[in-house]
N, C-alpha and C positions, 0 to 999 in steps of 0.2 A: 596479559594486560593489553587493551585496545590502545593502539597509537594516538597520540592526540591529534594529529592531521586527519584521522579517519572521523573524527567528530568537528573539531575546530581548526581546519586549515588555516595556515597565515596568509596565504594567497591563492590565486587561481591555478598556479602551476602544482602547488602541494595539494590543491583539490585534485586535480587531474590524475596526478601520480596515486593519490589513494584510491581513487575509483578503479584504477588498474589493478592495485594490490587487492582491492576487496573482490573484485570481479574474479580474479585467479584463485580466490578460495571459495567462491561460490560451488556448491554441489547441486549439479542438475539430476542426480538418481534420487530415488526414495530413500529417507531414512527418517521415519515418523511412523507412528502407529496407524494401521489400516483405516481405523475409523477415529480419528482423534475425537476424544470427548470434550475436551477443555480448550476452547478456541476463543482467540481474541480478533477483534476488529480495529484498525485504528485509520484516522482520517484527520486533516487538518483544514481549519478553516481561516483563511488571511483576514486583513482588515477590510473594511467596508471603503467603498470609493471616497477618497479625500480624506480617510482617517489615517492617523500615523501608523506607521508600518508595524505590523503586529500578527504574531501566529498564535494560533489555539489547538492544541492537540488533543484528542479524545481518543482513548482506549476503552472498550467494551469487552467485557468478559462474559462468554455465553458457555451454557453446557448443551451439548448435543442433545440431551433427552428434554429441555424444555425451549431451546431456541431462541425465542422472541422475548424472553424474560431475563434481561441483564443479571449476572450475579453480582457484578461490581462495575463501576466506571472510573475511569481517572483522567482528570483534566490537567493539563499544564499550558501555561502560555507566557508569553514576553515577547521582547524585540529581538528579532533575529539578529546575529551578528555577522551573517554571510549576506551579499546584495543579491537581488534576483537575478539569475544567469541562467538562461534555457540549458538544460542538461546537467545542470549542479543544484536542482531544488533539494535535494535531500539534506544539504549542508545548512539549510535553512531551517527544516522541519525535523530532522532525525534527532537532534538535542532535545526537542520538547516532546517528541515521540516516546523517547527513553524515560524522560520524567513522568509522563501519564502512564506509561506501563508499569513503573516501579511503584506505581501507588495502587496496583492491584494486588489483592491479597493471596493469588496464586500465580505462577507462571505458566501461560498456555502452552499448550502441545503443538499449537500452529496458530499463525498469525495470518489474517487477511489484510492485506494493505491496499489503501486506495491510491494506485499509482501503477508504475511498471516495475517489473523484474529484470531479467535479463535483455528484456527489448529496450534497449537504449545504446546509444553510439558507443559507449565504452563498456557495454555490458553490466551496469551497475547502476540500475534504477533503485528507487528508494526501497523497494521489496526486498530486493538483493542486500543493499547496503545494511537494512536494519537486520536482515536474518543472519547475516555474517557477523556483524557486530555483536549480537545476542546468541549466535550459534543455536538458533531456533527456527524450525521449518517456517518458510514464508511464501506466500503466492501473491503476485501482482495482478491487482484487479483494475485495471485503466479504462477509462471512458473515452480515449481517443488514440491515435496512432502518433508514435514520438518518432519512429525510424521504421522501415520497411514497407512492404505492400501485400495486399492481400492475392493469393493464387486462387483461381478459379471463382465458383460462384457461391452465393451464400443463400440458403433458403429462407424464406420467411417464418418459418414456425420456430417456435421454440426446441432448442436443442442443435439447431443446424449450426454447423462450424467449418471453417476453412483455415488454412495455415497461413500465418504472417510470416513472410520471407524477407531475409536481409543478407545480402553478399552471400547468396548461396546455400542459407540454412535456414530452418524454422527457428523463429524467436519467440513466437506467441502463436496462440490460437484466436482467431476471431470466432467469438461465441454469441450466437443470438439467445439470450435468456428468457424472452417473451414473445410471443407471436407478433411479428410486425413491429417491432421497436428497434432503436438502433442498439448494435451490438456493443459487446465489451472486448477487452484485447486482454487475454489472460496469459500470463508469463510465471515460468518458474524463477521463483526469489531466491530460496536456499533449501537444500535437502528435500526437493518436491520435484518429482518428474514433470513434465510437461501434461502427459496424459492424465497422472493424478492430479494435477492441479485443476484440469477442467472437469474431472469427475467430482473433485470436492465442491466447487463452486457451484455445480447441477445440484449436488445434495443439500446444499444449504440455501437454496432458493426457497422463498415461501410466497410466490407470487408476485414478486416485485422484479425489476430489471436487475437490482443489484442483489448479491447474495447479503442474507441476513447480517453477518459481522460487520461489513463495510456499510451496508445501508443504515443500520442503527448508529454507528460511528459519524457518518457524515450528517444524519439529522440531528444528533447530539452536539455536535461540533458547531453546526448552523446555529442550534438553539442557544449555544453559549455566546456565540457572536451577537445573536440578536439582543440578549440579555443585559450584555456589556453596552450595546448601544442606547440601550433604554434607560440606563444609569444616569442619574441627574450629576452634571458636573459643577464643581465647584468653582465660583468665579473669584 
């Protein structure tokens, strides 16, 4: 049974303790099918500027054979119970992502998460948090650095990579997924090694900067937010 503080901590100290506990259970070796066939992508869209605080989580289920045609989607939204504090974003978003994933008809063999895995101050980014809670392989696909620095040079061509290092160890890979575009930061979430995480991200690219699971989740989460903004308000 998942401890309540892993999802809804009562305060910041409980949240910090939960992250240390989750990080201690994260597996950084491969324990997943060599070629996962059923894959999910998850992403969250926050509220528009000036709107009430709200989170919209989107989960997209994909088959490796069809890629860009979702088998199913799940949307969950609501007002987060946890305040926005850097390094603790998962406590705002994970409850809604869990609800969104629960709406999918089948459990994925792998989850691509828009965010960090172990590349986090306490080794517990949202991909690690989600992967450990569900005990499902997860990969963090982040668009910016949270902690650490890149070692060496990164080429301009797609497929170029360099280690992201923090406190003397590699915590992620800086990966150029498209020629001359900003790189992504790929990290182990749970039950996926760093090398396999990079390989799977590359395999799920379809000509865009983001791998298809998180690209579609990001796109659909944004569409859900725009539709909500367009809804007429009762006076």
